[in-house]
C-alpha positions as CSV (number, residue, x, y, z in Angstrom):
1,M,-53.2,25.7,-3.5
2,L,-49.5,25.1,-4.3
3,L,-48.6,29.3,-4.6
4,F,-50.8,30.3,-2.0
5,F,-50.1,28.0,0.3
6,S,-46.0,28.9,-0.5
7,F,-47.0,31.8,0.6
8,Q,-49.8,31.8,4.0
9,P,-47.4,30.3,6.6
10,L,-45.7,33.4,6.8
11,F,-49.2,35.3,8.2
12,P,-48.3,34.9,11.6
13,V,-44.8,34.9,11.8
14,L,-43.5,37.8,9.4
15,P,-44.7,40.1,12.1
16,L,-42.1,38.2,14.8
17,Y,-39.6,38.3,11.8
18,V,-40.2,42.0,11.6
19,T,-39.6,42.6,15.5
20,A,-36.7,39.8,15.3
21,I,-34.7,41.8,12.8
22,G,-35.1,45.0,14.7
23,G,-38.4,46.7,13.3
24,S,-41.5,48.0,15.2
25,P,-45.5,47.1,15.3
26,A,-45.3,50.1,12.6
27,D,-42.7,48.6,10.6
28,S,-44.9,45.3,10.3
29,G,-47.4,47.4,8.8
30,L,-45.2,49.0,7.0
31,A,-44.1,45.7,4.9
32,T,-47.6,45.3,4.4
33,W,-47.8,48.5,2.8
34,V,-45.1,48.1,0.9
35,F,-46.6,44.2,-0.3
36,A,-49.9,46.0,-1.2
37,A,-48.5,49.3,-3.0
38,T,-46.2,47.3,-5.7
39,S,-49.5,44.7,-6.1
40,L,-51.4,47.2,-6.7
41,L,-49.1,49.5,-9.1
42,T,-49.0,46.5,-10.9
43,R,-52.8,44.9,-11.4
44,P,-53.6,47.6,-13.8
45,L,-51.0,46.1,-16.1
46,A,-51.5,42.4,-15.0
47,G,-55.3,43.1,-15.9
48,T,-54.7,44.7,-19.3
49,L,-51.8,42.0,-20.3
50,A,-54.1,39.1,-19.1
51,D,-56.8,40.3,-21.7
52,R,-54.7,41.6,-24.4
53,W,-51.8,38.9,-24.6
54,G,-53.6,35.8,-22.9
55,R,-54.1,34.9,-19.0
56,K,-51.0,31.5,-18.9
57,P,-48.4,34.1,-20.3
58,V,-49.0,36.3,-17.0
59,M,-50.0,33.4,-14.6
60,V,-46.4,32.2,-15.6
61,L,-44.7,34.9,-15.0
62,G,-46.7,35.7,-12.0
63,A,-46.1,32.2,-10.4
64,I,-42.6,32.7,-10.9
65,L,-42.1,35.9,-8.8
66,F,-45.0,34.7,-6.2
67,G,-43.9,31.1,-5.3
68,C,-40.2,32.0,-5.7
69,G,-40.4,35.1,-3.6
70,P,-40.1,33.5,0.0
71,L,-36.6,32.8,-1.0
72,L,-35.8,36.6,-1.0
73,Y,-36.6,37.1,2.6
74,A,-33.8,34.4,3.4
75,L,-31.3,37.0,2.5
76,A,-33.2,40.0,4.0
77,V,-31.3,41.0,7.4
78,S,-32.6,44.8,7.1
79,I,-36.1,46.3,7.3
80,A,-35.0,47.9,4.1
81,S,-33.9,44.7,2.5
82,L,-37.2,43.0,3.8
83,L,-39.0,45.8,1.9
84,G,-37.5,45.0,-1.4
85,A,-38.4,41.5,-1.3
86,R,-41.9,42.1,0.0
87,A,-42.2,44.5,-3.1
88,I,-41.1,41.8,-5.8
89,H,-43.6,39.1,-3.9
90,G,-46.1,41.5,-4.6
91,V,-45.6,42.2,-7.9
92,G,-45.9,38.2,-7.9
93,M,-48.9,38.3,-6.4
94,A,-51.0,40.4,-8.7
95,L,-49.7,39.0,-11.6
96,F,-50.5,35.9,-10.6
97,S,-53.8,36.2,-9.0
98,T,-55.5,38.7,-11.5
99,A,-54.9,36.2,-14.1
100,Y,-55.6,33.4,-12.5
101,Q,-58.9,35.1,-11.5
102,A,-60.0,35.9,-15.4
103,F,-58.8,32.2,-16.0
104,V,-61.2,30.9,-14.3
105,V,-64.0,32.8,-15.4
106,D,-63.6,31.7,-19.0
107,L,-64.6,28.7,-17.5
108,L,-68.0,29.3,-16.1
109,P,-71.6,29.8,-17.5
110,S,-72.7,32.9,-17.0
111,D,-75.5,31.5,-14.3
112,R,-72.9,30.3,-12.0
113,R,-70.5,32.5,-12.0
114,G,-70.8,33.5,-8.6
115,E,-70.9,29.8,-7.0
116,G,-67.9,28.7,-9.6
117,L,-65.8,31.9,-8.3
118,G,-66.7,31.2,-4.6
119,L,-65.3,27.8,-5.8
120,A,-62.0,28.7,-6.9
121,N,-61.2,31.3,-4.0
122,V,-61.5,28.1,-2.0
123,A,-57.9,26.8,-3.3
124,S,-56.4,29.7,-1.0
125,M,-58.6,29.2,1.8
126,V,-58.1,25.3,1.8
127,T,-54.2,25.9,2.1
128,M,-54.6,28.4,5.2
129,V,-56.2,26.1,7.1
130,G,-52.9,24.2,7.5
131,G,-50.3,27.3,6.5
132,P,-50.0,29.5,9.2
133,L,-49.6,26.4,11.5
134,F,-46.8,25.1,9.3
135,G,-45.2,28.2,9.3
136,E,-45.3,28.4,13.5
137,W,-44.0,24.9,13.6
138,M,-41.2,25.4,10.9
139,V,-40.0,28.5,12.9
140,R,-39.9,26.9,16.1
141,T,-38.0,24.0,14.5
142,S,-36.0,25.3,12.3
143,G,-35.8,28.8,12.0
144,F,-37.0,32.0,10.0
145,S,-34.5,30.7,6.8
146,T,-35.7,27.5,6.4
147,L,-39.2,28.4,6.4
148,F,-38.3,30.6,3.7
149,V,-36.2,28.4,1.8
150,A,-39.0,25.2,2.2
151,L,-41.8,28.0,0.9
152,S,-39.5,28.4,-2.2
153,A,-39.7,24.9,-3.0
154,I,-43.1,24.7,-2.7
155,G,-43.9,27.7,-4.8
156,G,-41.5,26.3,-7.1
157,M,-43.6,23.1,-7.8
158,G,-46.6,25.7,-8.3
159,V,-44.8,27.4,-11.4
160,L,-44.4,23.6,-12.9
161,V,-47.9,23.4,-12.5
162,A,-49.0,26.4,-14.0
163,L,-46.7,25.6,-17.0
164,T,-49.3,22.8,-17.8
165,L,-52.5,25.1,-17.8
166,P,-53.5,25.8,-22.0
167,G,-52.5,28.9,-23.3
168,Q,-56.3,29.8,-24.5
169,V,-59.4,27.8,-22.8
170,G,-60.7,25.9,-25.7
171,S,-63.9,23.7,-26.0
172,R,-63.1,21.1,-23.5
173,W,-62.4,23.2,-21.0
174,R,-65.5,24.6,-21.2
175,S,-68.9,24.2,-19.5
176,D,-71.1,25.9,-22.0
177,S,-71.3,28.3,-24.9
178,S,-71.5,31.6,-23.8
179,P,-69.0,33.9,-25.8
180,R,-65.4,33.3,-25.6
181,F,-62.4,35.3,-24.3
182,S,-59.8,35.7,-27.7
183,P,-56.7,37.4,-26.8
184,R,-55.6,40.6,-29.1
185,S,-51.8,40.6,-29.5
186,S,-51.2,44.2,-30.4
187,P,-49.2,46.1,-27.7
188,S,-50.3,49.5,-28.8
189,S,-53.5,48.6,-27.3
190,L,-51.7,48.6,-24.0
191,F,-52.0,52.2,-24.1
192,S,-55.1,53.0,-25.8
193,Q,-57.8,55.3,-23.9
194,E,-60.0,52.6,-24.7
195,A,-57.6,50.1,-22.9
196,G,-59.5,47.7,-20.0
197,I,-58.9,49.5,-17.2
198,R,-60.5,52.9,-18.6
199,Q,-63.5,50.8,-20.3
200,A,-64.0,48.5,-17.5
201,L,-64.7,51.2,-14.9
202,R,-67.4,52.8,-17.2
203,H,-69.5,49.3,-15.8
204,R,-71.6,50.2,-12.2
205,G,-71.0,46.6,-11.5
206,V,-67.3,47.2,-11.1
207,R,-67.7,50.2,-9.5
208,I,-70.1,48.7,-6.7
209,G,-67.5,45.9,-6.4
210,A,-64.3,48.2,-6.1
211,L,-66.1,50.1,-3.7
212,G,-67.2,47.4,-1.7
213,M,-63.4,45.6,-2.0
214,S,-61.9,49.0,-1.0
215,V,-64.2,48.6,2.5
216,L,-63.2,45.2,2.9
217,G,-59.7,45.5,2.5
218,V,-58.9,47.7,6.3
219,P,-60.4,44.7,8.3
220,F,-58.6,41.9,6.6
221,G,-55.1,44.0,6.9
222,A,-56.0,44.4,10.4
223,F,-56.8,40.9,10.7
224,I,-54.0,39.4,9.2
225,V,-51.7,41.9,10.1
226,F,-52.0,42.4,13.3
227,L,-53.6,39.1,14.8
228,P,-50.3,37.8,15.7
229,L,-49.2,40.4,17.8
230,L,-53.0,41.1,19.3
231,A,-52.3,37.7,20.6
232,K,-49.2,38.4,22.0
233,A,-50.2,41.2,23.5
234,R,-53.1,39.3,25.2
235,G,-50.8,36.2,26.7
236,L,-51.5,34.0,23.5
237,R,-49.1,31.6,22.3
238,G,-49.4,31.3,18.6
239,T,-52.7,32.3,16.0
240,G,-52.3,29.1,14.0
241,W,-55.1,27.8,14.8
242,L,-57.1,31.1,14.8
243,F,-55.9,31.8,11.2
244,A,-57.2,27.8,10.5
245,A,-60.7,28.7,11.7
246,Y,-60.9,31.8,9.7
247,A,-59.7,29.7,6.4
248,L,-62.1,26.5,7.1
249,A,-65.4,28.8,7.9
250,S,-64.6,31.3,4.4
251,S,-63.6,28.0,2.3
252,L,-67.3,26.5,3.4
253,V,-68.8,29.9,3.0
254,Q,-67.8,31.1,-0.5
255,P,-69.4,28.6,-2.5
256,V,-72.5,28.6,-0.5
257,A,-72.2,32.5,-0.9
258,G,-71.8,32.2,-4.4
259,R,-74.6,30.7,-5.3
260,I,-76.8,32.5,-3.2
261,A,-75.5,35.9,-5.3
262,D,-76.4,34.1,-8.3
263,R,-80.1,33.4,-7.3
264,R,-80.7,36.1,-5.1
265,G,-78.4,39.1,-6.1
266,T,-75.1,40.0,-5.3
267,V,-75.5,43.0,-3.1
268,G,-77.8,41.6,-0.4
269,T,-74.7,38.8,-0.1
270,V,-72.2,41.5,0.0
271,L,-73.9,43.7,2.5
272,V,-74.7,40.6,4.9
273,G,-71.0,39.7,5.0
274,L,-69.8,43.3,5.6
275,V,-72.0,43.2,9.0
276,L,-70.6,40.3,10.1
277,T,-67.0,41.5,9.2
278,S,-68.0,45.0,11.4
279,L,-68.9,42.6,14.0
280,T,-66.1,40.4,14.0
281,A,-63.9,43.8,14.6
282,A,-65.8,45.1,17.5
283,G,-65.2,41.5,19.1
284,F,-61.5,41.6,18.6
285,A,-61.6,44.7,20.6
286,K,-63.1,43.2,23.4
287,A,-61.8,39.6,23.4
288,S,-58.2,38.2,25.2
289,E,-59.8,34.5,25.8
290,G,-58.9,32.2,23.6
291,W,-61.7,30.3,22.6
292,A,-63.1,34.0,22.2
293,L,-60.8,34.4,19.5
294,L,-60.8,31.2,17.7
295,G,-65.4,31.9,17.1
296,L,-64.4,35.5,16.1
297,A,-61.8,34.6,13.5
298,G,-64.5,32.0,12.1
299,L,-66.9,34.8,12.0
300,F,-64.5,36.7,10.3
301,G,-63.9,33.7,7.6
302,V,-68.3,33.8,7.3
303,G,-68.5,37.4,6.4
304,Y,-65.0,37.6,4.0
305,G,-66.3,34.6,2.5
306,A,-69.4,36.2,1.6
307,S,-68.5,39.8,0.9
308,L,-65.6,38.6,-1.4
309,A,-68.1,35.7,-3.4
310,G,-70.5,38.6,-4.1
311,L,-68.5,41.3,-4.9
312,S,-66.5,39.0,-7.7
313,A,-69.5,38.2,-8.9
314,C,-70.9,41.5,-9.3
315,V,-67.6,42.5,-10.6
316,Q,-67.6,40.0,-13.4
317,E,-71.2,39.2,-14.2
318,S,-71.2,43.0,-15.4
319,V,-68.3,42.7,-17.9
320,S,-67.5,41.1,-22.0
321,P,-65.1,38.3,-21.8
322,D,-62.3,40.6,-23.1
323,L,-62.9,42.9,-20.0
324,R,-62.5,40.0,-17.4
325,G,-58.7,40.2,-16.5
326,S,-59.4,44.5,-16.2
327,G,-62.3,44.1,-14.0
328,A,-60.0,41.6,-11.4
329,A,-57.3,44.1,-11.4
330,I,-59.8,47.1,-10.7
331,Q,-61.4,44.8,-8.1
332,Y,-58.7,44.1,-6.4
333,T,-56.2,47.2,-6.7
334,V,-58.8,49.4,-4.2
335,F,-58.5,45.8,-2.3
336,D,-54.5,46.4,-2.5
337,L,-54.6,49.9,-1.7
338,L,-57.1,49.5,1.2
339,I,-55.0,46.6,3.0
340,G,-52.0,48.4,2.5
341,L,-53.1,52.4,3.7
342,G,-55.2,50.8,6.2
343,S,-52.1,48.8,7.5
344,W,-49.8,51.3,7.8
345,G,-52.3,54.0,9.8
346,L,-53.5,51.2,11.9
347,G,-50.1,50.2,12.5
348,L,-49.2,54.1,13.7
349,L,-53.1,53.7,15.6
350,V,-51.6,51.3,17.7
351,S,-48.5,52.2,18.4
352,A,-50.4,55.5,19.7
353,T,-53.2,53.4,21.6
354,D,-53.5,49.8,22.2
355,Y,-54.9,47.0,20.1
356,S,-58.9,47.8,21.3
357,V,-58.8,51.0,19.9
358,M,-57.9,49.9,17.0
359,Y,-60.1,47.3,16.1
360,A,-63.2,49.3,17.5
361,T,-61.9,52.0,14.9
362,V,-62.1,49.1,11.9
363,S,-65.4,48.0,13.2
364,G,-66.5,51.8,12.7
365,I,-64.5,52.0,9.5
366,V,-66.8,48.9,7.8
367,L,-70.3,50.3,8.9
368,V,-69.6,52.9,7.7
369,G,-68.2,51.8,3.7
370,L,-71.1,49.9,4.7
371,L,-73.5,52.5,4.2
372,F,-71.9,53.8,0.9
373,V,-72.0,50.0,-0.9
374,W,-75.7,50.1,-0.2
375,R,-76.1,53.8,-1.5
376,A,-74.2,52.9,-4.6
377,A,-76.7,49.8,-5.3
378,R,-79.6,51.5,-5.2
């Protein structure tokens, strides 16, 4: 929660900071693409390291870069330097969140993985209820630089907590007697053709999960990156409440959706979530009133939360303990890729057209992707 709270207040203010230092909407999309691209390139290594050397070392290194990354934004006075800060921040996020996913699955009984992953993901959603509002308030009262320093201090506390975690999940941390994860320390295994990523991709559940996450990445990028700019273009002040509605809805839905995925199947849960996500994007193409956007943000949280819980369970139930990090790495690698490429492309589309066209396009992309997920799962 501490680490994600050091990150989420940036959502409504970073696009505005880009324009404040001379950037354009396309530069805002590029900044997101750089963050996602570095995360994308880091995740396969993060997953393999988490499987081979243990979850904690990767989590701690990631926590340092992820938690203290906002301090670099305070030093960025040009688009080029900001992109460099975003790259370092993206590496930290990838290292921490990939190992975190595997660490959590190590604790879960095999018949409750969807529910447990839904609960674990709530940590980042709960902080988003107040994080964007905090970011907007800090910028209004103290400016961008003070916000960046404050977020680094909060992230530093997250690093201290990460240091207290056990190096290996022992019996007192586990809730059942399912197969235990045991790290392997041979560096050469990182470069073996049978190393994590290649081996995990052989599992059908991992491939379906990766396809679903690629579809989910496009609307997520459109929501996170362009919602502040959409609100500004339509004459609304601030988007903190919209992010709070999204986070609250997602927090409530993910454990429930995970439990449904455990009992009724992961694919159906994912498809329902993607349908809601597509409808939400279509709504953003038309809505201009504050209450309408607030309701759509909450609906997006429901769709995103259901999709994520189902996809996480789909991936993790299909792999063995020594491939959990690699499975999570594949899942979030494609997510980061489509967030980045989607945001960059959507930024160019906005520059050429408007936000209505952009969000309508996102809705269509999700519908087409949903059909591919359905066919792959048949």
